[in-house]
Structures are given as C-alpha cells and as structure tokens.
N, C-alpha and C positions, 0 to 999 in steps of 0.2 A: 552750328551747331555747338561751341563752347558755350556760347555765351546762353543757352541754356542751360547747360552742362553749372556752370558756373551760379543759375538763377536756381536750381535746385540743390546745390552743397547749401548755399548762404543763406536757404529760407528756415532752415531744422536752426541754426543759430541763432540768426535773430530772432522767430517765434519760440524757442528754448530762454532765452532769456524775458520775452514775455513774460511767460510762466514764472519762470526765478521770480523778477521782480511783481507779480502778483499773490503768489505762492500765500507769502505773510497773513493776506487778509481775506485768505479765504479759510482757514482753520480747519476745526472738525468739525463733526455731526451736529444741528444745532444741540440745545439739549430738551431732554423730552424723545427726541426720533426714536428711532428701533433700526438702527443701523446692520445689526448682527440678524433681527429677524428673519427666519427664512420663507420664503414667497412658496407659492401651493400650497397643497389643505385638500381635505377630501370633505363631499356632500353624500349623504346616501337621502334619495324620495324614495315615495311611495307612489304606488297608484292607486286615482281612487276612483271614485264610481259616478263623483258628480263634479261637476269644473265650481274650483271655490266661487263665491260671493264675493263682490265686492263690502258690498252692505257689509258683510261677518268681520269684515274687518278694521273698519273704518267707528266702531266702538271703542273702549275702554277695553275692552279684556277679548280680545283677537284670540281665534282656535289655534294649537299651536304645534301644524305636524310636522314626520320625524326631520326633515326640508328642512330646519330653518337657521337663520343665516343673520347675527347682528356685530359680529365684528370687523367693520367695516377701518382701514385702516387710508391716512392723506396718501396721499402717490404729489399731489402739489395745493399748498405752497408746500407745507411740510413732507416730511419720509417717513410713513410708519406711525406718524401721528394720528389719535382715534380722531374720527371726522367728528369735527363740531356739532351737530346736529344727530341724534339718535338716530339709525334706520335699522330696518329689521329689512329681511324677507323673506319669503317663503315659495316653498319649490313642490310642485306633487307634479303626476301627469296622470295622463288615461288614455288607450290608444288610440285618441287623435292629434291631442293638443299636451308637450310644454308647458303650466304653466305659472307662471314665480309674479309673486302678490309684495309691493314695497311697502309700509308701512315709514314715511318721510315723517318726523316733530320736525317743525318748522314754527318760527313766527309767521301767522296768515298774512299780516302787512307788508311783510318785505318778502315772501317765495314769489318770486319771476313768473308768469305764465299770459302768455298770450295765445289767442286764439286765434295759429296762422294756417297758413298755406301750406301745406306737406313737406314738412322737410327743412324748413325755416323759423327753426327752432335752436339755433347757434345761440341763440342771446337767452335764452330761457332758461332756470332749472331742470333738472328730470331726472332720469334714471336709464341705467346702458345696462341692457342682459348680449356674455358676449360666449360665443361659440363655436369650438375648436371639437368640430363632427368627426375628422380624421385624424385628432389625438395627431398630430402631424409637427404642431410646434411653428407656427409657419404661416395658415391663414387663420381665421377666425368670422363668422357669421357675427354683426353688429345689430342688435333690435334696441332704439331709441326714443322714450318718449319723455315729452313736459307734465307739467301737471296736470295737462287737461285733454292730456290724453291726442297730441296731437305727433305724429309716427315721423320718421328718418330711421334709415334702416342702411345698410351694407356690409361688404368686405372691408377688413385689416387685416394686408397680409406685410407678415417684413420683410421691408430694404425696400418697400413702395412706401406711397403715398395712401388713404383710408380712401376707400372708391367706393363713392354715395352712388355709384348709379345702377348697382343693388337695388333690386325693388322683389320684394315679395305680402304674398295675401296674406295679413294676420292680424286678430284686433289686439286692439289696446282700449282700458276704460281708465279713467280718472276721477276723486273730484278736491276739491277744495276742502279742506275740515278746519276746526275749530283750530288745530291745536296742529295744524299744516296742512300735508296732502297723501292721499294713497289713489295706490297706482295695479291694476291686473294686465295682465300680458298676458296671450297665449298662445303660442307661434306653435299652427299645423307644423308634423313631420313632415309631413308634402313639402314644406316648400323649402325644407331641407337635404341638403344631402349627406349621407354616411353611410358606412362598410354596411355588407347585408352580413349581421350575427345575429346570433341570438341575446347575446348578449353584449350592451352597448356603453362602456369609458371615452367618456368627453371630454370636453376640456370648459372650465366656466369663471369667469367671472360677473359683478353682479358691482355696478357702480354705481354712484352720485354726484351728479354739482351740483353747488353750490355759487351762482355764480358773481354770490357782490360778493364771496369773501375769496374768490378763483378759485375753490377748494375743488380739489376730486378727489373723491377717497373712491377706496375700492377692496371687496373681499375676495380674491386674496390678498393678499398686501401684494403689490408692485410698486418697486422701486426701478426710480432711474438709476441708480450704483449699479444697474446690469443692463446690459446693450438692448432692448427687445423688449416687445411684450407679452403679445401671447405664449412666448416659451415659461412664461410665470403664472398662465390660467391655473388654478384648483382642477381637481380628477369630478366629474359629476358621474356617482353611480347609482345603480337600481332601474335604471330602463331596463327593460327584459320583455322581448316577442314585441321588438314596436318596426311596421314599416313605414312607405308616406305611403304602399298600397299602388295602383294603378293612379299613377302620376299623368292624364296625358290634357294641354291645352291651347282653343284654339279662342284667335279673340279677329275675329272682320272687324272690318274697317267698314266705313264712307263716307267719301273727303272733293269736298265742293270749294272751287276758288275762281272769283269772278275779279277779273282785274282791270287796268287802265292806267298805263304807263309809256314812255318817254321811250319812242327808238332814236340812241344816240347818232347812229351810224349816218341813217338817212333819215334829219329831223323830224318828226308826227309822234300824233302818237296813238297806237294801240288799244284793242280790246280783245281780253281771250278771254275763258271760262276754263275749266278744266274740272270733270268731276275723274272718279275715282275709286275704284272699291281693289281692295287683298281680303290677303287672310295671311295673320301667322301661326306660328304651331309648334308648340311646342312638347317633346314626351321625352321620361326619365326611364332611361333602362338602368335596368339592377341597382336600381336608388342610387347612382352613384356622379352618371353619365349622362350629360343634357345636349339636345339635340334640336336646335331652332329653324325650323325654313319660314321662310316666308316667300312671296309671291304677290308680285307688282303690291312694293309695299309702299306704304306711302313717309315716306324721309322727310319730312316738311318740317322744319321747325318751331314749336311754335311759342318760342320763348324767345325774346334777342339777345344780342349781347351784349355787354358790360359795356361802356362807354371807354376808348384807350385815347391814350395822346403817341400819331403817327406821321406829325405831322415831315420829319428831319430822320426818319430810321434810316438806319444804314440795310437792316437786315426783315428779312418778313416778321411780319409780328404774329406770336400765335393765340390762337382765337381756342377754347375749349370745347370738345366737341358734345354738341346738345342732344343727337337724332336717338328714342331710343334703342331700336337695333342694336347699334353700335356700342353705345353706353355698357349695356350690359355684357359685363364677365369680362367686362376691357381688359383687366389684371392677364390674363391668361396670358394676351399679346406684349404683356410690359418686357420691357428689355432697358438696363441702362441707356442708352443710346434708342433714344424712340423711331423706330425702323417701321412702325404703324399707327400714323398717324391715318385716320378716317376719315379726317375731312376731303384728305386727296380723291376721297368718292364722291360724287358729286348726283348720278341722279341712279342708284342701281334699279336692277329691272326683277333679279330674283336672286336670293341667296341661301343657304348652307351656313350655319356654326357647330360646332360640337367641341364640345369643354365637357370636362371631369375626372377625377381622380379615382386609383387606385392602387392599393398598396403608395409606398415609395416615388408612385409617377404621378404625374400631372399631365391633360395633354387642353389644345386647342387647337381646332382647324376654325376657319372661315372660307369658301366659295362664292363670290356677287361675281356680279359685271357690269358695268357702269355705261347708264347712256349717254352720257353727256360728257365727257373726260374734258380735261381743259384745253389742251391740242389742237383737238377739232372743230374750235367750235369757226373758224373760219375756212375749214379744208372743201376742195373741192372733192364734187357730187364721186362715188362708185368708189371712194375708200371709206374700207370695213369704221363704221365708228363708235360700233364697244368695247370698251375695253372689259379685258379676260383678268380676275384678279384669285388669286388661290394668298392662303398664310398658313402654314403648321406651326406650331411650337411646341415643343416639349420637354418637360421638367423633371429631375428624379432627385432626391432628397440620396445624399451621400454621405454624410454625417451628422452628429447632433444641429442643427438647426444649419445648415449648408446644404447647399444647392447647386449642379451643375444644370444646362437645360442648352436648344440649341432652337434656330426658326429659322424657312426657308419662307420664301415671298416671290411669285414672281406676277409680274404686270406685262400682258401681253396689249399690243394698238398696233390696226393698218400694216405689221409684219414687223414689230417691233417687240424689241424687251427688253424689263428691267429686271432682273436675279439676281438676289440677297441672302445670301447665305452668312448664319453668326451660331457663335458659341457662347455665353455666359454663364458667369459661375459667383457665384456666394457665398462665403467660405468662415466662421466664428469662431476664431483666432483665444477668443478667451470673453471672460462673461461681457467687455465695454466697447472691445477692438475686432473692428470685421472687416473684411480683403472683398472689393469688388471688382471682377474683370470680364470686360468683351470683346474678341474678335474678329472681324468683321471681314465678307469679302462680296465684294459686287459684281457685274459684268451687264453691261446694256449694248442694244443692238439698234441702230435706226433704221427707218423704211429701206434705207439703201442697203443696209448692209452694212458698213461699218461698226465691229464692238470696239470700248476701249472697258476695261477692266481696274476697278480703284480696292481700297484697301481702307480700313480699320483698326481702329484701339484705341480701347480705353480700360484705363486701371483706377481704384480711389482706395483710399484707406480711410478707414473711420473710428473715431470715436464716442460713444456715446457714454457723459456718464454727466448726476448728479450739478458736480462743480466744475467740468472742465468737460468740452465741445471739439473735435477737430476734427477736420476734416479735407483729405489733400488728393486731386483727384486729376488725372492725365488723362490728352485725349488727343489722339493720333489718325488726319485723315489726308488722305492723298487725293490730288487735285482730282486724278480721274474718279472719286467717289462717287455714286449713283443714288439715292435710294427714291425712287418715285413715288413711293408711299410713303414716308417717311418724313420726320417733320426734322431737317437736319440745316439747319439755316449759312450755314458757314461751312468748306472742306477746303482745303489745299492747305493745311494748316498742323500745327503742334502748339499743345494751351496746358498750362498746367497753373492749378488754382489750389492754394490753400486758402485753412481758415480756423481761426483760433477762437473758441469766447469761452471767457475764465467767467465764474456767477458764483455770488453773496449773497447766503438766501437770510439773512438776518429777520429777529424777530416784528412782529410791532404791523404795524399797515405797510413797510415796505419788502416786500415779498421776496423783489428779485435786484441783484443791481452786481454791472460788471462792465467791463469791452469785451469787444469783438475785435480783428486783425484780418483783416482780407492780404492776400495779394494774389495777381491774375496776370498773366504772360506771356500773349499768342505772339509764335513766330509760322511764317512764309515754312512752306520744302526746302528752302533753301538758306535757312538760317538768320532772315533779314527780321527783327522786330516791326508789329504791327501792332500790337496794344500791349497796356498795362494799366496796371492800376492796381494802386497800395493805398490801403482803405481802414483806419478807424472809428469805431465807434463807442459812447458810452449809451447803452441803456440804464434807468432805473425803473422798475413796475413794479405800482402802488395795489392795493386791494379796490377792488372795485372795477378790475378788468382794466386798470387804470396806467399810462406806461408813455415816459417822457425818451425820445431817444437824438440824441444828437450822434452827427458823424460828419468827417470831413475827410476826403478823397484828390489824390493826384496820379494826373494821366499822363500818358503819351498815348499818341493815335497818329499811325500813317495811312492818310487817303490820299490818292489820287498821288501817290510817289513823296507828295508833303508832308513832313511831317511837323504836328502838331503838340503843343503842350499845354494840358486843360486841369482844373479845377474844380470842385464845388462842397458848399456846406451846404449842409441840410438841416434842420433842427423838424421833430413829427412828433406831436402826441396824439394819442385816442384815449379813451375812456366811457366805460359802461357804468359810472357810477352810479349814477339812479334809473331809475325802473323806470320813465318812460322816454327817457332818451339816451342816445349813443352815436358816439360823432368821433371823428378824428380830422386830423390838419395837420401836413405840413408844404414845408416851400425851404423849396432849394435855390444858393444863390452862386454863379460860381462864372468860366467862361467853358465853348462848348465852338464845336464846327459847325460851318454851312453847310451841309454835306449837297445842296440845291443851291447852288448860284448861278445867275441867269449864263447862255448859250454862249461861251469863248472867253468867261471870268472865272479862276483857280477858284479855290476853295478856300475858306479864309478863317479864324477866330473871332469871337462875337461874345460878346458876353450874357451869356441866358440865365431866365429863372422857369422855375418852374414850380405851382401849387395848385397844392386838392384839399375841398374840406367835401367831407362826408360826413352828412346827419340822419339818425332817423331816429324817426317820431312816432311813440307808443304810444298815444294820446284816449285810444280804449284797448281793449284785450283785441277786438277786431280790425280793428285799424290802425295800418302804419303806413306811412309818408319816409320815401328814403329820399333825398336831397344830397346829388354830386354835382361838382362844381369841381375841373379842371382848369388849369390857366398855363399855358407854354410860351415865353418869350425867346426872342433872341435879337440885340440892337450889334451895333458895331464896337468896337473897344472904346473906351476916352480916346487913349490916345492915336487914335485915326481917325478920326472925326473930322470933318474936313472943315468947319469954324474951330475947334477944337474944344468947344462947349463940349455941350448935351449929345450925348449917344446918336444915333444916327436906327431908327427901328429897319429891321430886315422881314422880323415875319411877328404876330403872335397868330394863336389857338386859344380858344376861348371853348368849352365844351360843357353844357349844363343840362342835366337829367332831374326832372321829376315826377317821382315813382309813388303811387299811390296804391291802397293792396283794402279791401276790406272783406272778413270774411264773413260771409253770411250764418255758415256754418262751416262744421269742418271739410261739410261736401263741396259746397259754393262760393264761389268767390268771385268778385269780380278787381280787376288792373286795370290802372290806364297809367302808361309814360306819355312826359312828354318832354323832348329834342330838341335839341336848339344846338348848333355850333355857328363859328364863326372866324375865317381867317382872313386876316389882315396881313397885304406886303407890301413892302418896295422893290416894286417890278424890275428898278433896275440891281436890285442885293439879293433876290429869289426870284425863283421859277415855278413857287409851291403856285399851287390854282387859287385864288381867291373866290373861295365857296363860301357860301353864307345858307346852311337847313335848318329847317326847322319841320318837325312831324309831330303824330301825334298817333301814339297803339290801342288801340282796346282790346280786351281777352278777360272774355267771360268761362269760368272753368266749374263744368260739375265733377268731380274724380272720386267715384266714388272707391277706388282700388287700382292699387298700378294700371288694367287691362280694362277696365271697364269708365268710360271717363267721356265727356261731351264737350268741346270744345269751339266754342262762335267766335268772333276777331274781325277784326275795322285794323287800319291801317290806311296810313295816309300823310302821301311826304311833301316836301315845296324845298324850293333851294333857286335859287336868286340867274336865271338861264331867263331867257329869250331866245324866240324863232322871226330872223328876220330875212328876207331876200328872196332871192330866183337864180337858182333851187334855192329853198331854203338851208340857213345856217344857223347855231347854233353860236349864241353870245353870253355874255356873263353880265349882268344888270347890278344894280345895288341891293334891292330887295330880295329875301326868297318868297316869290309872288307866285312862280308856279308851279302846278302840280306835277309832278314826275310820277306818284307812282301811287296808286290807292288801291286796295286791294279790303274785299269782302272773304271770310271765309270759315264752313265750316270744318268739322271731323269728327265721329262718334265710333266708338269703339264698343266689345262687352267681350270680355271675357268668360266663356267659357270653361267647365273644372269639368272631362271624366274619370 
C-alpha cells in the first residue's frame, strides 16, 4: 500500500512538470477562432402541408422557409472558424415526419461519396442531425448520411462511446450537383421517443463533414473547450401537437442452416441442419417507454469478428457484440465497469426488455434465458441446463449534466447463482472537469451451496478540453469478485492509471501536434507490484486524415512470481489522403514475456515484434476492397542465444484477411471474405498450437430497412489436421487441407408496423 500511495503522490508532480514544459508551445487560441462565442441558439420551424422535394433545393434559387440555418462553425480543425464550404439547412415538419434538407456547396470532384452498405460511411463526406428529444443534455439521437444517401444512425450519450447499434426506420435522399450535393432527411416521429406534451422543445445540432480537410462543422457552434457535446445543442421550437401515434412493430423471421463439421472429442465428421422460426415484438408505451419481446429468437451472428492477435495474451480478448437484440439500446445498461457483456449469453430461448425515459429518470430491464451456458457443455444428464438471467438499470439526473444510477443483475444455473449490485455516478464539476465513480458488490453461490462475496470500486477524474486532456482512473477489485455476465478480465487488483495529452493546433496542413504521457500501475491485494507501464508518445496529424505517431514504453511485469522488465518502441502512420485509398501501418519492436513456455520450463523474456497493415481501396463508388495483415513474432534474446549468433524463433503468428464488398444498390450487396492464419513455433520453447487455417465466407444481403432483410451465406474453413488410427485421433499436418466446418444458411425477416 505504501508503494501505491507513493505513486499517487508522485504522478501529479510528474504530469504537472510535463504541462509546465509544454505550456509555452500551446499559446492562445488560433487567430480567427471564436473562443468566446456562446454555444446554443434557437431555431423555430413551421408545419408544412407537403413534404419538401429534393428537386426544389437542387437549383440556384431554393425556397427559404422559416427554419433556415446557415452559420455552420468548425469544431475541428478550427474552433469556431466558419465552415470551409457554404452549408445551408432547411427544417420543417408535418404530422408524420421531421424534415431536414442540406444544401452543401463543394467541388464535385473533391466530394467523397461511396455507394456502400448501411453504416459504412466513416470515410465519406456527409451531414448529420442530432436530436435531444427529452432536453436532458445527456442523450441524443444521431441520423447521418453521405452524399449518396447511405444511412448511419445511433445514440450519443455523454460519458459513453457513440452507440451505433441503434437502428431506426427513416428515409434519406441525396444527389450530387454541379456545385456540391443536396440531401433530404425525413425522420418519422414514430421512430423517436419524446415527452407526451402538446408543445415540444428539443435539443438539436446540424453537422457537416469534409473528410479531406479533417473538418467537422456544426450549427450551433459546438466547442471542444467545454466537456460534453449534447449539452451544447441548440433549441428546436415550433413542434406542436405531434405524436408517434400507435407504434407497434412485429418482425417474424425464418432461418435455415445446414452444416458439416469436425467433432473434436470423438474425431469424425457430423452433419446437422437447423430450421428455426421466431418473432420479435416492439411496443412504445406513452411515447417514451419501449417494450421489446422475443420468442425463439435468432441470435446467429451474420457478420464475422475482425481478426485479432491473441496467441500470447495473458487475459481474455474482448470481441464486441454483433447480435441485434443485444446491441439495440445497449447504452441503457452501460456502467464504467462493464457488468453486462451480452456475449456471455450463448443461446437465448425467450426474452423481454424494457427501456425508456420519464422526466429525470431512465430505466432499462432485461430478462432472458440461456439454453447453452458454457459451464454445462459437459454436464451430467439430469442437471438444469438453462441459465436464467435478469438485469435492471435505473439512472436519474441529479443536477445539470450529472447523474446517479444503480444496476442489479442475477444469473442462476443448476442451483447456483451470481448476483451483482452496483451504484455509480457521473458529476460535472465545471465546464471541463468530470468525476465518475462506481461501487460494486457481488455474491456467488455454487451448486453445492458454497458462497463467496466480492467488492469493487472505480473512480475517474477527467478533463476534456481543446489543448489539454487529462484522465486519472482508479480500479479496486477484490480477489473474490465475480461477475458472470460482465467483462472483467482481471480481479484481485488495485490499479492506478493516468493519461495526459497536450495539443497544439497550428495553421495550414498541420492540424494537430503534441505529446501524450501515460502511467499505469497494478498491484495485488497485498501491495505487491504486478505491472507497471510508463509510455510517452508524439502525434502529428495532417489534413487528409493523415496521422503519424511515435511512442516508447518502459514496462514491468510480474508473471508466475518472476519479475520481467519490458520495453518497446512503436511507429504508426495512417492516411485517407486519396479518395480511392485509405490505409494504416504500424510496427512495434522491443521485448516481451513468453507466457506459454513448454511444460516444465519457466517463463522468459524474448525479443518481440508486431506489425499491422490495413488498406482500403474504393476503386468505384460500388466496390470496396479491404486488406488486413497482422504479424507477431517472439524470439530469444540475442544475449541468450545458445550459439551467440542469431536469436532463435519462439513463435510467429501471421493473419491475412481480404474482404470485398460490391454494392449493387443501397439495399443489395455481396460480401466475400478470405481469411488465412499461420502459427509456427519451436516446440522446445513454446506450447502454442502450430495452427494453419484458411476459410472463405460469402454473404448476399438485401437490406430494405433494419427490420426487413434477406441474408444468404456460405462458409467453409480448413485446418492443418488429419484423422488417423483406431480409435481415431487428430494430429497436426503441414498444410490446411481438411475441411473442419462448412455451412450454408439463409435468414429472412420482415418488419410490420401498426
């Protein structure tokens, strides 16, 4: 504990010295910025009898309705500087929809716009509408589209990452023009949740993105000199007597899958088929509460996970959730420590979820069962094989942009249970400083009746500004802490982490430059240092979304009671300078610990290298090719080489992915993925499996809206395995020639709205 307190006392001194060193370079706000300009504003819109026509805004003399906005100001790279290209937005509404028409002036040859799959427009120019319908200054709907009308929607919540799992039914029309592009967005009121009052007052922001300039502009002016985005939204007035009306949705689905796969326990091939029908139901109660029900749901994952290097990892690797039922409204259950990681639920049978807001209160609750819990894969007959799961989350605003909340969860299986209770808060101290905290208690009982209890504590102090960002985080988890529904890869620790980022924003092609300093200390519960990381990096960001980053890390790791000193230097570069090409590359060289030596051999240090290369080709607006290559290598130290010459390879890991997507239309697309991975090792130095695999993955998608879609897919995977002997046994071969899993599937769903 004394070492922990010493680190806390010393860290602010070190970080303060860094600020003092960089302060003369930071200077004042760049000339032309509007640092004192007040955020916010008001726009009043009028009801119309007819929806606005895109053609009316494509000429030189567009209409001029009351709700017209022109004063777009940069958030990046300038702060308050007028947008580099003229932008006008026209707002109106009728009984059914809110309409926003953007007229964006630009050089047509410079506009970046691909005909891509829904929500894959991160490299395109575009426009966005954000709506805080409850005016709570915490949460806003996000509706974004590129110059070809391809959609992206989500939820922006203060203190959380943007949640792009939110999918709504809305329309967008767009076209390129001789002097830029125009976009019309129509957002049905039935796709929103808002108070049940005759007169509405919402928060609103309208934005435009110009990727080649790294430019992000908004009306109203939204500055990075204040912590938070949603609190700075303007006020939308003039919405009278609107309602989503009766809002009932039903999505029946049917799915078929046929597979041939390798059985590992008793080597041999099996074939299986699955025919499944089910239904998802949604009802909106009093305009603000959503009730979702699902019966015999299809929780298959249509899209594959992105490749990651996991060969020498000490702790569990995080893979994000991709199944629709769980990702929708996932933000309601998010807490600083991830206590609800839905990928723990393997095969649900039926479930019910309630989410909504009322006044200062927000509520989320979910109840579901799991027909294939991981603990019972090899369980004896007669034991209960279904896990029951329930989670409740309640949050309340207590002051301006501050909240308190509680979460309770329970998972029961075979007479055992795991219960978790948590209380958390997020307090805005002033315009740049935010304090967050969480206290957790767990109680676990096994099938024999034995019980253990654990506790957890989390605290974070954060400064969010334009030229200086600072985060200090403390995490304390007892050794008996267990959360069977959460993602908590390590317990029995006390952890203290700080990060300081200093930024200078010059004029011209250099958008951002400055250092980042990070310190991380991890102790066990007895005060023994487990890990230490001291990292310094320098970043230069240019126009064209181009960035260069150089970093050096000095570390310490206690593994199997053996101390190891580690270090690495990393160089990374990324760029979207060209319309048709985006890419990134990184290379890290240093030392690391061999966590998986052969049985009977102690862990030891080696020379480590890691590389990553990604390239995205946009050869036509419809065609996109993504290339990913990952490389990881560990060798013996030169000083430890038996011959005194070249180091000996411990292992190498190579992963290659080629992904092609062709968009026939906004609804119809074909995606093909080719994956290859190879692990080579010296069996006298490492026990990792010498695997070689390749697979092909095809998916035809017809997506009318987030509820109406048809998927047809095929996957075939090969591995370096063979079956031999009697009884049969698996053994490794040189080449991946055995098909270990082949699947053909089809899935169709249709959205009915009542």
